[in-house]
SERO-4910 file (N, C-alpha, C, O; in steps of 0.05 Angstrom, whole numbers):
BEGIN
 pado doro    nc1    nc2    nc3   cac1   cac2   cac3    cc1    cc2    cc3    oc1    oc2    oc3
  Met    A     15    -26      2      3     -4      4     16     19      3     34     23     20
  Thr    A      9     44    -20     22     71    -19      8     93     -3    -15     90      4
  Ala    A     23    116      4     14    132     17    -11    147      1    -28    157     15
  Leu    A    -12    149    -20    -33    165    -38    -51    140    -54    -62    146    -75
  Ala    A    -52    116    -45    -68     99    -64    -94    106    -64   -107    108    -43
  Gly    A   -108    110    -90   -138    114    -88   -140    145    -97   -160    155   -107
  Leu    A   -119    158    -94   -121    186   -106   -120    188   -132   -104    174   -144
  Lys    A   -139    206   -146   -143    213   -174   -131    236   -179   -140    256   -170
  Val    A   -113    235   -193   -105    267   -209   -110    270   -242   -104    252   -257
  Ile    A   -120    292   -250   -117    289   -276    -94    318   -280    -97    341   -270
  Glu    A    -71    308   -297    -53    330   -304    -56    332   -330    -52    313   -345
  Ile    A    -64    359   -337    -60    367   -363    -32    371   -373    -15    385   -362
  Ala    A    -28    358   -397      2    361   -403     23    388   -407     19    408   -421
  Gly    A     41    384   -392     57    411   -402     85    407   -396     92    384   -400
  Leu    A    102    423   -389    128    425   -389    139    413   -362    123    400   -349
  Ala    A    163    418   -353    173    407   -335    156    409   -305    147    389   -294
  Pro    A    154    429   -297    148    436   -268    124    424   -256    122    415   -234
  Ala    A    102    424   -277     75    418   -271     78    381   -273     71    367   -254
  Pro    A     87    369   -294     97    342   -291    106    333   -268     97    313   -257
  Phe    A    126    350   -259    139    342   -234    125    339   -206    132    325   -187
  Ala    A    100    360   -210     83    356   -188     76    330   -190     82    313   -173
  Gly    A     58    324   -219     44    302   -221     61    276   -218     48    255   -214
  Lys    A     89    274   -220    105    255   -211    106    247   -183    101    225   -172
  Val    A    115    272   -173    107    270   -144     90    248   -127     95    231   -110
  Leu    A     63    258   -141     37    251   -126     39    219   -141     36    200   -126
  Ala    A     44    213   -164     48    190   -174     61    167   -161     52    145   -156
  Asp    A     88    177   -157    110    162   -143     97    153   -117    107    132   -109
  Phe    A     79    164   -104     71    159    -79     48    144    -78     38    137    -56
  Gly    A     39    138    -99     14    117   -105    -14    133   -122    -34    121   -129
  Ala    A     -9    165   -126    -36    167   -135    -37    155   -165    -17    148   -176
  Asp    A    -65    155   -176    -66    149   -203    -70    172   -217    -91    184   -219
  Val    A    -47    177   -228    -45    207   -248    -50    195   -274    -41    173   -282
  Ile    A    -68    213   -290    -73    215   -314    -68    235   -327    -80    256   -321
  Arg    A    -53    235   -342    -32    258   -365    -53    263   -386    -55    244   -402
  Val    A    -69    284   -390    -83    289   -413    -67    304   -438    -61    328   -437
  Asp    A    -62    289   -457    -47    297   -477    -68    309   -506    -92    304   -511
  Arg    A    -54    320   -517    -66    327   -546    -70    306   -561    -54    289   -564
  Ser    A    -98    306   -573   -103    282   -589    -87    285   -619    -89    266   -635
  Thr    A    -75    305   -623    -57    303   -645    -29    303   -644    -14    309   -662
  Ser    A    -23    295   -617      6    291   -613     10    262   -623     -6    244   -616
  Ala    A     31    258   -638     43    235   -633     66    219   -615     72    195   -613
  Met    A     77    244   -600     95    236   -587     97    259   -566     96    283   -572
  Asn    A     99    250   -538    106    272   -516    133    264   -500    136    244   -486
  Phe    A    152    286   -506    174    281   -490    182    288   -464    204    297   -456
  Asp    A    161    282   -452    158    284   -423    171    261   -410    163    238   -412
  Val    A    192    269   -397    210    247   -382    207    247   -352    225    240   -337
  Leu    A    181    257   -343    171    256   -319    145    240   -316    128    244   -298
  Ala    A    144    222   -337    116    207   -334    114    180   -325     97    163   -330
  Gln    A    135    179   -312    130    146   -297    110    147   -274    105    164   -258
  Asn    A    100    121   -278     77    112   -260     52    130   -271     34    131   -256
  Lys    A     49    143   -292     27    154   -302      8    143   -323     16    125   -337
  Arg    A    -14    151   -326    -23    137   -354    -37    157   -373    -42    179   -363
  Ser    A    -44    155   -396    -42    177   -416    -70    175   -431    -76    154   -442
  Ile    A    -85    195   -431   -106    194   -451   -101    225   -468    -94    247   -459
  Ala    A   -110    216   -494   -107    239   -510   -139    249   -525   -154    236   -539
  Leu    A   -140    278   -515   -163    288   -518   -159    315   -536   -139    330   -534
  Asn    A   -181    321   -555   -178    345   -571   -193    359   -554   -217    354   -549
  Leu    A   -173    383   -539   -192    407   -524   -194    433   -544   -193    456   -535
  Lys    A   -196    428   -566   -209    452   -585   -234    433   -592   -245    441   -613
  Ser    A   -241    417   -584   -271    401   -595   -292    405   -563   -287    400   -539
  Pro    A   -310    413   -573   -330    417   -549   -338    392   -535   -348    394   -513
  Ala    A   -333    366   -548   -341    342   -544   -313    332   -520   -313    321   -498
  Gly    A   -290    343   -539   -264    331   -519   -267    352   -494   -258    341   -474
  Ile    A   -276    379   -488   -276    394   -465   -295    380   -441   -292    380   -416
  Glu    A   -315    369   -458   -339    355   -441   -326    336   -430   -323    336   -405
  Ala    A   -316    318   -444   -300    296   -439   -280    299   -418   -278    281   -402
  Leu    A   -263    321   -415   -249    330   -395   -263    336   -372   -253    329   -351
  Ile    A   -286    347   -372   -298    359   -350   -310    332   -333   -308    333   -309
  Arg    A   -319    313   -344   -327    290   -337   -313    270   -323   -324    254   -307
  Leu    A   -285    272   -332   -262    260   -317   -252    272   -291   -243    260   -271
  Cys    A   -255    296   -294   -250    317   -273   -275    312   -251   -266    313   -227
  Glu    A   -296    308   -253   -320    299   -238   -311    278   -220   -315    279   -196
  Lys    A   -298    260   -233   -287    231   -218   -265    233   -202   -257    215   -186
  Ala    A   -251    263   -206   -223    266   -197   -226    281   -170   -245    293   -162
  Asp    A   -198    277   -156   -192    286   -130   -176    315   -139   -177    335   -124
  Val    A   -163    315   -161   -139    335   -164   -136    338   -196   -133    320   -212
  Val    A   -137    367   -202   -129    377   -234   -110    391   -231   -112    411   -217
  Ile    A    -85    384   -246    -63    400   -250    -58    417   -273    -49    405   -292
  Glu    A    -60    437   -275    -61    452   -297    -32    472   -305    -24    485   -286
  Pro    A    -18    475   -329      4    490   -327      4    511   -346     26    519   -355
  Phe    A    -13    520   -353    -18    538   -372    -22    575   -360    -31    580   -338
  Arg    A    -14    594   -379    -12    618   -375    -41    626   -362    -62    616   -369
  Pro    A    -39    648   -338    -67    655   -338    -91    659   -359    -84    668   -381
  Gly    A   -116    652   -356   -132    656   -367   -137    635   -392   -158    635   -405
  Val    A   -112    614   -397   -122    601   -421   -142    581   -413   -161    578   -430
  Met    A   -142    565   -390   -163    547   -378   -188    561   -381   -206    550   -394
  Glu    A   -192    586   -370   -214    596   -376   -229    596   -404   -252    590   -408
  Arg    A   -209    604   -423   -219    610   -450   -229    584   -462   -242    583   -483
  Leu    A   -221    556   -446   -225    530   -458   -249    526   -449   -263    508   -459
  Gly    A   -261    543   -424   -289    531   -410   -276    510   -394   -286    488   -394
  Leu    A   -254    514   -382   -242    494   -361   -235    506   -334   -220    493   -318
  Gly    A   -244    529   -330   -228    544   -306   -245    535   -283   -265    522   -284
  Pro    A   -232    546   -259   -241    533   -233   -267    537   -230   -279    520   -217
  Asp    A   -282    559   -240   -308    563   -231   -327    538   -243   -344    527   -229
  Val    A   -321    530   -269   -336    514   -281   -327    482   -268   -345    466   -262
  Leu    A   -304    477   -266   -302    449   -249   -303    442   -222   -305    420   -211
  Leu    A   -302    469   -211   -313    470   -181   -344    464   -176   -355    451   -158
  Lys    A   -353    477   -197   -384    475   -194   -391    440   -203   -406    427   -188
  Arg    A   -383    432   -220   -385    405   -223   -378    385   -208   -392    364   -205
  Asn    A   -352    390   -196   -335    375   -171   -334    391   -151   -312    402   -153
  Pro    A   -349    402   -125   -340    422   -108   -317    410    -89   -306    422    -71
  Arg    A   -312    382    -96   -289    369    -75   -260    372    -89   -239    363    -79
  Leu    A   -261    382   -108   -240    379   -134   -215    399   -125   -221    422   -120
  Ile    A   -191    392   -122   -168    410   -116   -161    421   -140   -152    405   -156
  Tyr    A   -162    438   -145   -149    452   -172   -125    471   -170   -125    493   -160
  Ala    A   -101    456   -184    -78    467   -173    -70    476   -202    -74    464   -224
  Arg    A    -58    502   -197    -55    521   -223    -22    526   -219    -11    537   -200
  Met    A    -10    516   -243     20    520   -247     37    540   -259     50    532   -278
  Thr    A     40    565   -253     54    584   -268     80    595   -262     93    582   -245
  Gly    A     92    617   -272    116    623   -269    115    649   -252    130    655   -233
  Phe    A     93    665   -265     88    698   -249     72    698   -236     67    719   -224
  Gly    A     54    673   -234     30    685   -218      3    689   -237      4    693   -261
  Gln    A    -22    688   -222    -46    698   -237    -53    724   -248    -67    731   -266
  Glu    A    -33    741   -225    -43    773   -228    -14    784   -232      6    770   -232
  Gly    A    -14    807   -235     15    826   -238     25    835   -259     15    830   -281
  His    A     44    846   -257     60    859   -281     68    839   -308     66    843   -332
  Tyr    A     77    817   -291     91    795   -306     73    773   -313     78    759   -333
  Ala    A     50    769   -297     30    750   -304     30    740   -333     40    717   -336
  Lys    A     23    751   -356     19    742   -380     43    738   -396     42    730   -419
  Met    A     66    744   -384     93    742   -398    101    714   -393     98    700   -372
  Ala    A    117    705   -424    132    678   -423    157    682   -406    170    703   -406
  Gly    A    162    662   -392    189    663   -377    200    629   -370    187    609   -374
  His    A    220    631   -363    240    601   -346    246    608   -324    244    631   -317
  Asp    A    256    587   -310    270    584   -288    286    609   -287    276    627   -274
  Ile    A    307    613   -297    323    640   -294    309    662   -292    318    677   -275
  Asn    A    288    670   -306    266    692   -301    256    695   -277    257    717   -265
  Tyr    A    243    670   -264    230    675   -248    251    675   -218    243    683   -196
  Leu    A    275    665   -221    294    667   -202    301    698   -199    310    707   -178
  Ala    A    296    714   -222    307    738   -220    284    757   -209    286    776   -193
  Ile    A    262    749   -221    242    766   -207    240    769   -181    241    790   -167
  Ser    A    237    734   -171    241    731   -142    259    745   -128    253    752   -106
  Gly    A    280    749   -138    304    767   -126    323    743   -112    344    750   -100
  Val    A    318    719   -114    336    702   -107    364    695   -126    385    684   -118
  Leu    A    359    703   -149    377    701   -167    404    729   -158    427    730   -166
  Ser    A    393    743   -143    416    767   -138    438    758   -114    456    771   -104
  Thr    A    430    735   -108    448    726    -77    464    703    -93    479    689    -79
  Leu    A    463    697   -116    482    672   -124    503    681   -144    496    698   -161
  Gly    A    531    672   -143    550    678   -157    570    681   -142    568    682   -117
  Lys    A    598    686   -158    622    706   -152    622    729   -147    607    743   -161
  His    A    639    740   -128    639    769   -119    645    789   -144    667    782   -153
  Asp    A    635    808   -156    646    820   -178    639    808   -201    650    816   -222
  Glu    A    622    789   -204    615    775   -229    583    771   -234    569    772   -214
  Lys    A    575    768   -251    545    766   -258    533    749   -243    547    731   -234
  Pro    A    503    749   -237    493    726   -222    504    698   -235    510    694   -259
  Ala    A    504    682   -214    508    653   -230    483    638   -225    476    630   -203
  Phe    A    469    633   -248    441    614   -249    447    586   -244    465    576   -258
  Pro    A    435    570   -225    443    541   -229    419    533   -252    401    548   -259
  Ile    A    425    503   -262    415    492   -278    380    494   -267    373    502   -245
  Asn    A    362    486   -289    336    497   -276    319    481   -256    297    470   -263
  Leu    A    330    480   -232    320    467   -210    307    483   -188    285    476   -179
  Leu    A    318    504   -179    306    518   -164    277    527   -162    260    521   -145
  Ala    A    274    546   -184    245    552   -192    231    533   -197    212    527   -183
  Asp    A    242    516   -227    220    497   -238    213    478   -221    189    474   -218
  Phe    A    235    463   -206    221    446   -193    232    442   -161    230    420   -150
  Ala    A    239    459   -151    238    468   -119    215    483   -108    197    477    -93
  Gly    A    220    508   -124    196    533   -119    178    526   -137    160    542   -137
  Gly    A    174    510   -153    152    502   -178    136    478   -171    114    479   -160
  Gly    A    148    456   -178    131    428   -179    129    419   -148    110    411   -136
  Leu    A    153    423   -141    147    412   -113    121    423    -90    103    412    -77
  Met    A    131    450    -95    111    467    -78     83    466    -87     66    471    -71
  Cys    A     78    462   -108     52    453   -117     41    425   -108     18    421   -102
  Ala    A     60    405   -109     51    382    -96     40    386    -68     17    380    -61
  Leu    A     63    401    -51     58    413    -24     34    422    -22     21    416     -2
  Gly    A     21    438    -43      1    453    -37    -26    436    -43    -46    438    -30
  Val    A    -22    421    -60    -45    401    -67    -50    386    -41    -71    390    -30
  Leu    A    -31    367    -28    -28    359     -7    -38    369     18    -48    354     35
  Leu    A    -35    401     21    -47    414     40    -79    418     37    -95    418     56
  Ala    A    -85    422     11   -110    427      5   -130    403     14   -152    406     24
  Leu    A   -114    374      6   -133    354     13   -132    345     40   -150    331     50
  Gln    A   -110    355     55   -115    352     85   -140    372     94   -159    364    107
  Glu    A   -136    397     86   -160    411     92   -184    400     81   -203    402     97
  Arg    A   -189    389     60   -216    375     51   -228    356     68   -251    347     67
  Thr    A   -205    349     88   -220    319    107   -237    340    125   -256    332    139
  Lys    A   -231    365    123   -250    377    157   -270    392    141   -292    387    150
  Ser    A   -272    411    116   -289    421    105   -307    405     81   -329    413     72
  Gly    A   -294    385     73   -308    371     52   -308    389     24   -324    384      5
  Lys    A   -291    407     23   -293    426     -2   -265    424    -16   -244    420     -4
  Gly    A   -266    429    -42   -238    431    -53   -235    461    -58   -252    476    -51
  Gln    A   -210    470    -71   -207    498    -69   -181    499    -89   -169    478    -95
  Val    A   -172    523    -99   -155    531   -126   -127    531   -106   -125    543    -85
  Val    A   -109    516   -119    -81    519   -108    -64    541   -125    -57    534   -147
  Asp    A    -58    561   -117    -46    576   -139    -14    574   -136     -3    585   -117
  Ala    A     -3    560   -153     27    552   -147     44    569   -167     46    562   -190
  Ala    A     56    593   -158     69    604   -180    100    604   -171    105    609   -148
  Met    A    116    599   -185    143    592   -184    158    614   -169    176    608   -154
  Ile    A    152    641   -174    161    662   -163    159    662   -133    177    666   -117
  Asp    A    137    659   -131    125    657    -97    141    633    -82    152    635    -60
  Gly    A    139    608    -99    158    586    -80    182    586    -83    195    571    -68
  Val    A    194    601    -99    228    599    -94    235    625    -75    255    626    -60
  Asn    A    215    645    -78    218    668    -56    216    655    -31    234    660    -15
  Tyr    A    196    638    -25    189    623      1    214    607      3    228    612     23
  Leu    A    221    589    -14    247    575     -6    269    587      7    283    577     24
  Gly    A    271    614     -5    291    628     10    292    639     37    311    647     49
  Ser    A    267    637     43    262    650     82    291    652     95    299    673    105
  Phe    A    307    629     96    328    627    114    342    649    103    340    669    117
  Val    A    352    652     86    376    671     70    362    702     79    374    719     90
  Tyr    A    335    704     71    326    729     76    321    738    106    326    761    113
  Ser    A    311    720    124    312    728    143    334    728    163    335    743    183
  Met    A    354    709    154    382    719    166    400    745    156    420    753    166
  Asn    A    387    755    135    399    780    129    382    808    144    391    829    152
  Lys    A    358    798    143    343    823    166    351    822    194    352    842    208
  Ala    A    357    798    203    367    793    225    395    804    234    402    808    258
  Gly    A    411    808    211    439    819    210    460    795    221    480    799    236
  Ala    A    452    773    213    467    750    225    489    742    201    514    742    204
  Leu    A    477    736    180    494    728    152    482    734    129    458    737    127
  Phe    A    498    738    109    485    750     78    486    776     86    465    788     83
  Gln    A    506    790     96    509    817     97    526    832     78    527    857     76
  Thr    A    540    817     66    564    824     45    548    820     20    526    810     18
  Pro    A    563    829      3    557    826    -27    563    795    -35    581    780    -28
  Ala    A    542    791    -54    541    759    -61    569    751    -66    585    766    -77
  Gly    A    575    726    -59    605    711    -66    625    721    -48    648    715    -53
  Thr    A    621    735    -30    634    744     -5    631    736     24    646    745     42
  Gly    A    617    723     27    603    711     55    610    683     58    621    670     41
  Gln    A    604    676     80    607    646     94    602    623     73    617    606     65
  Leu    A    572    631     68    568    607     53    556    613     24    537    600     14
  Asp    A    570    632     13    561    638    -15    588    638    -30    589    651    -51
  Gly    A    610    625    -22    637    616    -38    659    642    -28    681    644    -39
  Gly    A    652    657    -11    671    673      0    690    666     21    712    678     23
  Ser    A    683    645     38    705    631     56    717    613     45    707    602     26
  His    A    736    607     53    753    585     45    743    562     60    752    541     50
  Phe    A    732    560     75    717    532     94    691    525     81    678    506     89
  Tyr    A    685    541     62    660    528     53    658    533     19    648    555     12
  Asp    A    667    517      1    677    524    -25    684    493    -37    683    472    -24
  Thr    A    689    493    -65    689    467    -77    724    472    -88    731    494    -96
  Tyr    A    743    452    -87    772    451    -95    777    436   -110    770    413   -103
  Lys    A    790    438   -135    798    421   -156    819    400   -143    833    405   -124
  Thr    A    820    374   -158    839    359   -142    861    352   -165    857    359   -189
  Lys    A    884    339   -157    902    334   -176    895    321   -200    906    328   -221
  Asp    A    876    300   -199    863    291   -222    838    302   -239    826    289   -256
  Gly    A    832    327   -233    816    351   -247    783    336   -237    764    337   -251
  Leu    A    784    325   -215    759    326   -202    754    344   -180    769    363   -174
  Phe    A    734    337   -167    731    363   -142    726    352   -115    719    329   -111
  Met    A    732    369    -97    722    363    -67    701    381    -58    703    404    -67
  Ala    A    682    378    -43    664    401    -31    675    403      3    680    383     17
  Val    A    678    423      7    686    428     35    669    447     50    666    469     41
  Gly    A    654    439     73    640    451     89    638    452    120    619    450    135
  Ala    A    668    457    123    677    457    152    667    482    169    685    497    177
  Ile    A    642    487    175    634    518    184    640    515    220    652    535    229
  Glu    A    636    502    232    638    498    262    663    492    264    676    479    247
  Val    A    677    505    296    703    503    298    714    474    295    733    466    281
  Glu    A    699    459    309    708    433    316    712    419    286    734    409    284
  Phe    A    698    417    268    696    411    241    719    420    222    731    405    207
  Tyr    A    724    451    226    745    466    219    772    458    227    791    461    212
  Lys    A    773    445    255    802    436    260    813    412    248    836    406    244
  Leu    A    783    395    240    784    369    228    798    372    201    815    357    192
  Leu    A    789    393    191    794    392    162    824    407    163    837    405    143
  Leu    A    831    417    178    862    426    178    882    402    184    904    402    173
  Lys    A    876    384    200    881    361    210    887    353    176    908    355    164
  Gly    A    865    344    167    869    328    137    887    338    118    901    326    102
  Leu    A    885    364    120    909    379    100    929    386    111    940    406    102
  Glu    A    940    373    134    966    372    149    972    401    157    995    407    157
  Leu    A    953    418    162    962    444    171    959    450    202    949    431    215
  Asp    A    964    466    212    971    468    246    966    500    251    983    517    245
  Glu    A    945    506    262    938    535    260    963    551    279    969    573    272
  Lys    A    976    541    299   1000    558    312   1023    549    297   1038    568    290
  Lys    A   1030    526    291   1056    521    280   1056    532    251   1079    539    243
  Asp    A   1032    537    232   1027    546    209   1023    574    208   1021    587    187
  Lys    A   1024    585    231   1012    613    238    986    624    222    984    645    209
  Leu    A    970    607    226    944    610    210    930    630    222    932    632    246
  Pro    A    913    650    207    895    667    214    868    657    231    855    640    219
  Glu    A    861    663    248    831    659    256    809    648    232    806    661    211
  Gln    A    799    632    235    775    618    215    756    641    207    752    639    183
  Met    A    745    658    215    726    675    216    739    703    207    722    720    198
  Asp    A    765    711    207    778    728    202    775    733    162    791    723    145
  Ser    A    754    747    157    743    746    131    769    765    116    770    763     92
  Ser    A    784    779    127    805    790    112    823    773     99    836    780     79
  Asn    A    825    750    111    851    731    104    838    707     85    851    691     71
  Trp    A    815    707     87    797    690     69    813    682     39    818    659     33
  Pro    A    819    701     24    825    701     -3    852    686      4    855    664     -7
  Lys    A    870    694     18    894    680     26    898    653     33    917    638     28
  Met    A    872    646     46    869    619     54    860    601     28    865    577     24
  Lys    A    849    616     14    828    597     -6    850    593    -22    849    571    -33
  Ala    A    875    609    -28    896    603    -48    910    577    -36    914    556    -49
  Met    A    917    584    -11    931    558      6    916    532      3    930    513     -2
  Phe    A    892    528      6    874    509      4    869    500    -30    861    477    -33
  Thr    A    872    513    -50    872    509    -69    893    493    -79    890    472    -92
  Glu    A    916    502    -72    945    489    -77    945    463    -63    956    444    -75
  Ile    A    935    458    -40    937    436    -23    923    415    -37    934    393    -41
  Phe    A    899    420    -47    878    405    -57    890    393    -90    880    372    -99
  Leu    A    907    406   -101    910    404   -126    940    379   -118    955    369   -135
  Ser    A    941    375    -93    968    357    -88    962    328    -89    981    312    -90
  Lys    A    934    321    -88    924    293    -87    901    286   -105    884    303   -108
  Thr    A    899    267   -114    875    264   -128    848    258   -109    849    253    -85
  Gln    A    829    259   -123    802    254   -111    802    232    -95    791    233    -73
  Ala    A    810    214   -102    806    187    -84    828    186    -55    823    174    -34
  Glu    A    848    201    -61    867    199    -39    853    222    -13    856    222     11
  Trp    A    838    241    -30    830    260     -5    800    240     -3    791    245     20
  Val    A    788    228    -11    764    211      5    775    192     24    763    186     45
  Lys    A    797    181     16    815    163     39    818    179     71    811    172     94
  Ile    A    830    201     61    838    216     86    815    229     99    819    233    123
  Phe    A    788    237     88    771    250     98    745    232    106    725    241    117
  Asp    A    750    207     98    730    188     98    724    182    132    741    183    150
  Asn    A    697    176    135    687    168    164    704    191    184    713    183    205
  Thr    A    708    216    175    709    238    198    686    258    192    671    258    173
  Asp    A    687    276    213    671    304    220    681    332    207    672    354    213
  Ala    A    706    328    187    708    348    170    694    365    152    700    387    142
  Cys    A    673    348    150    656    360    127    666    367     97    663    387     84
  Val    A    679    340     92    696    344     64    693    323     51    703    302     59
  Thr    A    674    324     25    667    300      6    670    299    -19    674    322    -27
  Pro    A    671    283    -39    674    280    -62    654    297    -75    631    297    -66
  Val    A    660    310    -95    635    318   -116    633    293   -137    650    286   -153
  Leu    A    612    283   -134    601    260   -150    592    273   -176    585    296   -178
  Asp    A    591    253   -196    580    258   -224    550    247   -220    543    223   -219
  Tyr    A    533    270   -218    506    265   -216    493    241   -238    476    225   -234
  Tyr    A    508    245   -262    489    229   -285    500    200   -280    488    181   -291
  Ser    A    528    195   -260    527    164   -258    516    152   -231    524    131   -221
  Met    A    495    171   -221    482    162   -193    461    140   -208    454    136   -231
  Pro    A    453    129   -182    429    113   -187    400    128   -197    396    151   -190
  Thr    A    383    116   -209    358    129   -223    349    139   -193    348    125   -173
  Pro    A    341    170   -197    324    179   -166    300    162   -163    284    152   -178
  Ala    A    305    163   -133    279    147   -123    259    164   -107    266    185    -96
  Pro    A    235    156   -105    217    181    -86    225    183    -63    234    164    -51
  Ala    A    224    215    -50    239    219    -24    213    238    -12    198    248    -29
  Pro    A    207    244     13    226    225     28    214    194     33    191    187     29
  Arg    A    237    177     43    224    153     51    204    148     71    206    154     95
  Leu    A    184    136     62    167    133     77    165    100     85    157     83     69
  Leu    A    174     93    113    179     68    119    161     46    121    169     23    120
  Arg    A    130     53    124    108     35    128     98     37    105     89     16     97
  Thr    A     96     62     85     83     58     61    102     72     39     98     96     36
  Pro    A    119     62     26    141     67     13    125     79     -8    101     74    -12
  Gly    A    144     99    -25    142    105    -57    142     81    -77    146     58    -72
  Arg    A    136     91    -99    138     63   -120    166     58   -126    181     78   -130
  Ala    A    174     38   -128    205     34   -137    212     50   -166    197     50   -186
  Pro    A    237     64   -164    237     84   -188    239     64   -213    246     40   -214
  Val    A    230     81   -233    235     70   -260    258     79   -280    260    102   -289
  Ser    A    273     60   -285    296     64   -302    294     87   -328    276     84   -345
  Asn    A    310    105   -329    308    125   -349    318    118   -368    319    137   -383
  Glu    A    330     95   -380    342     89   -404    322     86   -428    299     76   -425
  Gly    A    335     99   -456    321     92   -471    292    106   -477    285    128   -468
  Ser    A    276     88   -495    251     98   -499    230     92   -478    207    101   -478
  Asp    A    238     78   -463    221     67   -434    213     91   -419    193     90   -406
  Val    A    226    111   -420    223    141   -405    196    154   -414    184    170   -399
  Phe    A    187    148   -441    164    169   -450    142    147   -449    146    123   -453
  Leu    A    120    160   -444     91    152   -437     77    150   -459     68    172   -467
  Glu    A     70    127   -474     49    129   -497     28    144   -496     12    140   -478
  Val    A     24    166   -517      3    182   -516    -18    171   -523    -20    161   -545
  Gly    A    -39    172   -503    -69    159   -512    -67    130   -502    -88    116   -503
  Gly    A    -43    118   -492    -41     95   -493    -62     80   -479    -65     57   -487
  Glu    A    -79     91   -454    -98     77   -441   -124     93   -438   -139     93   -419
  Ser    A   -128    111   -467   -150    123   -470   -180    116   -465   -197    130   -453
  Lys    A   -183     90   -477   -206     73   -475   -209     69   -450   -229     79   -439
  Lys    A   -190     53   -434   -199     44   -411   -197     71   -385   -208     68   -363
  Ile    A   -184     93   -391   -194    115   -371   -221    120   -380   -236    125   -361
  Leu    A   -230    121   -403   -261    134   -405   -278    114   -397   -301    120   -389
  Thr    A   -270     88   -398   -294     66   -379   -289     67   -358   -308     60   -342
  Glu    A   -267     74   -348   -271     73   -315   -290    100   -307   -309     99   -291
  Ala    A   -283    119   -318   -300    140   -316   -330    141   -321   -344    161   -316
  Gly    A   -337    117   -332   -369    110   -334   -380    115   -361   -405    113   -364
  Phe    A   -360    123   -385   -369    130   -410   -376     98   -424   -362     78   -420
  Ser    A   -398    100   -438   -412     76   -446   -397     74   -473   -386     94   -483
  Glu    A   -396     52   -485   -380     42   -511   -397     58   -534   -384     62   -555
  Glu    A   -418     65   -534   -434     87   -548   -422    115   -548   -416    129   -567
  Glu    A   -421    119   -527   -410    150   -521   -378    148   -530   -368    166   -544
  Ile    A   -364    127   -522   -335    129   -536   -337    127   -562   -317    135   -574
  Arg    A   -351    122   -573   -354    117   -606   -358    144   -615   -347    152   -635
  Glu    A   -376    158   -600   -385    183   -608   -361    200   -613   -358    213   -634
  Leu    A   -346    199   -594   -325    216   -588   -301    209   -609   -285    225   -618
  Val    A   -300    191   -613   -277    181   -635   -291    191   -660   -277    208   -671
  Ala    A   -311    187   -672   -325    197   -692   -323    235   -692   -322    247   -713
  Lys    A   -323    247   -669   -322    275   -670   -295    278   -669   -287    301   -666
  Lys    A   -276    258   -671   -247    263   -664   -236    278   -641   -216    292   -641
  Ala    A   -255    272   -618   -253    288   -594   -230    271   -578   -218    283   -560
  Val    A   -225    247   -583   -206    230   -569   -194    209   -588   -206    199   -607
  Ala    A   -170    204   -580   -147    185   -598   -134    164   -581   -137    164   -557
  Gly    A   -121    149   -592   -102    133   -573   -111    103   -580   -132     99   -591
  Ala    A    -91     83   -574    -94     60   -579   -109     46   -573   -113     42   -549
  Gly    A   -124     33   -596   -149     11   -584   -177     28   -595   -199     17   -598
  Leu    A   -172     52   -598   -197     70   -602   -213     65   -625   -237     71   -627
  Glu    A   -196     53   -648   -202     50   -674   -225     29   -675   -244     31   -692
  Lys    A   -225     10   -659   -243     -7   -657   -269      6   -644   -290     -7   -646
  Ser    A   -268     23   -635   -293     38   -616   -309     54   -641   -332     62   -637
  Ser    A   -295     57   -665   -305     70   -686   -328     51   -706   -346     59   -721
  Leu    A   -320     26   -699   -335     10   -719   -362      5   -714   -375     -8   -731
***
């Protein structure tokens, strides 16, 4: 038994953030049905593991009505469009919540439903920029350094959306009512930065320009260093006791080598240059052997693409998530409309109704040609 077994989710096909929200729910047992375009031969969504697909023509009144009927039997719908698109399709929250008052209607956008940027196109880097978080990333006196599209798209977007859905579901157990979850990536990534923002306002950390502080690459004890074989080690020895173990591993002695105090920021560049030279003297494997099983907070930087397939997290010990599906080759892609007929049948559509949908080109998918006979 999985934690979300029995939960039915309708996910309107979109780009990465919304599919990730659906993936989180699917990985923990929800029955997630991705609604693809009936005219699409292929959807290159790599986050479709543990989902099913139905292909509907949302430009057809019959296709729209079919989707509404699916939502009547669903607990959650996730939509990935810019503000107003679902309303123009006749699928806005007013319509769907009227037909199913218990529905959780999750809206995944970049800039939100309202505001200056709401109707503009954007990507992770833009949402990071407008949220203010991008200004905190990067080296001193250099342009802001954006990470790959993880922070806004997935942490502040898809994951926050999934959290919002679960919160709304929990509230529904008390009120019996559904509601709209407005998951804007600028809001999510801004909230994600609460610690950084609060520490700055409290005058504790992040008081200096980006790239000059303890935790943003300014210090020698919180950074990455290249090794003799061209690989890297990550150092995060903030606390005094951990810092001492770091120095021990580097064969440095504070008194003998007349090292400055750890928190003397005026000497951080000098110490960083020293650490850089020392780390270049050994291979990554040699450094791992030195620091393994110590509290020096020094670890190898591993190649992410050589790691095992990502598994559902966090780990629930009594009701774990579904086993991860291999991302090798074409197995990662979900067949568009692969279960259209089965999904319609489960939702209460009769054979005659399915034939009518096929005739009106409102639905497509494997095996549906037989329903047109």
